[in-house]
C-alpha positions in Angstrom: -20.3 1.1 -13.9 -16.9 1.6 -13.1 -18.6 5.0 -10.6 -20.1 2.3 -9.0 -17.9 -0.6 -8.6 -14.4 1.3 -7.8 -15.2 2.5 -4.6 -15.9 -1.0 -3.1 -12.5 -2.4 -5.1 -10.4 -0.2 -3.5 -11.8 -0.8 0.2 -10.3 -3.8 -0.5 -6.5 -2.5 0.3 -6.8 -3.4 3.6 -7.9 -6.7 3.3 -6.3 -9.1 5.3 -5.9 -11.9 2.6 -2.1 -10.6 0.9 -3.2 -12.3 -2.5 -6.2 -10.0 -2.9 -4.4 -7.3 -1.8 -2.4 -8.1 -4.6 -5.2 -8.6 -7.1 -6.4 -5.4 -6.5 -2.6 -3.7 -6.7 -2.7 -5.7 -10.8 -6.5 -4.1 -11.6 -5.5 -1.0 -10.2 -2.2 -1.1 -12.4 -5.0 -2.2 -15.6 -6.9 1.0 -14.5 -4.1 3.4 -14.6 -2.9 1.9 -18.0 -6.0 2.5 -19.4 -6.7 6.6 -18.1 -4.1 7.7 -15.5 -6.4 10.4 -14.3 -7.8 8.1 -12.2 -4.9 9.0 -10.1 -6.4 11.8 -9.3 -9.1 11.0 -7.5 -8.3 10.4 -3.8 -9.9 7.3 -2.9 -7.5 5.8 -5.9 -4.2 7.6 -4.2 -5.6 6.0 -0.9 -5.6 2.9 -1.7 -2.4 3.1 -3.3 -0.5 4.5 -0.8 -2.4 1.9 1.7 -0.8 -0.8 -0.9 2.1 0.7 -1.3 2.7 0.8 2.4 3.1 -3.5 2.5 6.4 -5.6 2.8 6.0 -7.5 -0.4 8.6 -6.1 -2.6 6.6 -6.5 -5.7 3.8 -5.0 -4.8 5.4 -1.7 -3.7 7.2 -1.8 -7.1 3.8 -2.4 -9.4 2.4 0.3 -8.0 4.6 2.5 -7.9 5.7 2.2 -11.5 2.0 2.4 -12.6 1.9 6.0 -10.2 5.2 6.9 -12.4 3.4 6.1 -15.6 0.3 7.7 -14.7 1.7 10.7 -13.7 3.9 10.9 -16.6 1.2 10.3 -19.2 -1.1 13.5 -17.0 1.7 15.4 -17.9 1.9 14.8 -21.3 -1.8 14.9 -21.8 -1.9 11.5 -24.0 -5.5 10.6 -23.6 -7.1 10.2 -26.6 -11.2 12.0 -27.3 -12.5 8.8 -27.3 -11.4 8.0 -23.8 -13.8 8.6 -20.9 -11.5 10.4 -18.4 -11.5 10.3 -14.5 -12.0 13.5 -14.7 -15.4 12.8 -15.8 -16.4 10.2 -13.6 -18.5 11.3 -10.2 -17.2 8.6 -7.1 -19.3 8.1 -3.7 -17.6 8.4 -1.0 -16.2 5.2 0.3 -14.7 6.4 3.6 -11.2 5.2 2.9 
């Protein structure tokens, strides 16, 4: 299910409505907390970079913090055995 919904959700990074982009930022923050390896997916990285380019300081800080934590977690290899890693999920291109 994640491999079908996530590409559609990341397309919302360029939505003209600020509350949509903020909600996406919060969602991506939660996704990265559950599985930091999602940061290694190109679509997620592109969406985060688009969202971080905003004038909204709260959104920028939220995403930067999530990105930093995910990077650290991947370096420390803190994923447990029962977790489905994003490295094993196949995504269709979204055109981002």
